[in-house]
C-alpha positions, -999 to +999 in steps of 0.1 A: +105+122-143+105+116-106+072+112-088+060+129-056+047+106-029+011+116-038+017+108-075+031+073-066+001+068-043-023+077-071-006+052-095-009+024-069-043+035-058-032+037-021-029+066+003+002+087+005+006+075+040+009+039+027+037+051+004+054+068+033+052+035+053+068+016+024+096+042+022+102+041+060+103+003+060+128+003+032+105-016+008+104+014-016+134+035-026+133+073-028+156+101-039+158+128-013+161+162-029+161+183+003+162+180+040+127+169+047+107+139+036+085+163+016+114+165-009+114+128-014+108+116-050+103+082-063+118+070-096+092+053-118+116+023-122+118+019-084+080+019-082+078-007-109+105-028-091+084-027-059+053-039-077+073-066-094+088-077-061+053-080-047+042-102-077+073-124-073+064-129-036+029-141-047+012-111-032-018-093-044-019-056-053-013-037-020-045-017-025-065-049-022-044-070+002-033-057+036-007-085+039+014-069+012+022-041+037+031-064+066-003-063+081-019-096+090-044-108+065-079-119+076-084-156+077-115-153+055-112-149+017-131-116+016-111-100+044-141-102+068-164-081+048-192-107+046-192-109+084-194-072+087-222-070+061-242-096+079-239-077+112-249-045+096-279-061+078-290-077+111-285-045+131-259-061+154-229-039+148-221-035+185 
């Protein structure tokens, strides 16, 4: 059974917008059943192939690693969350 963009997003635990970006960048294949992108469907094997390609590239799950989507990763291990938490706790968020 072919998956809707929202269903694929649920499986990867990312937003449908992230799935659309992957499709638009050519990283994730779709089957177009109509004229608009709303008719796009993703074959489960293509979704699995995408995840496998990310593993082979040594990348983390896209839901936990921004770099997997071509976005620069933070230089800190926790993605900068500890810095933000420290600022919030000290009241210095601005």
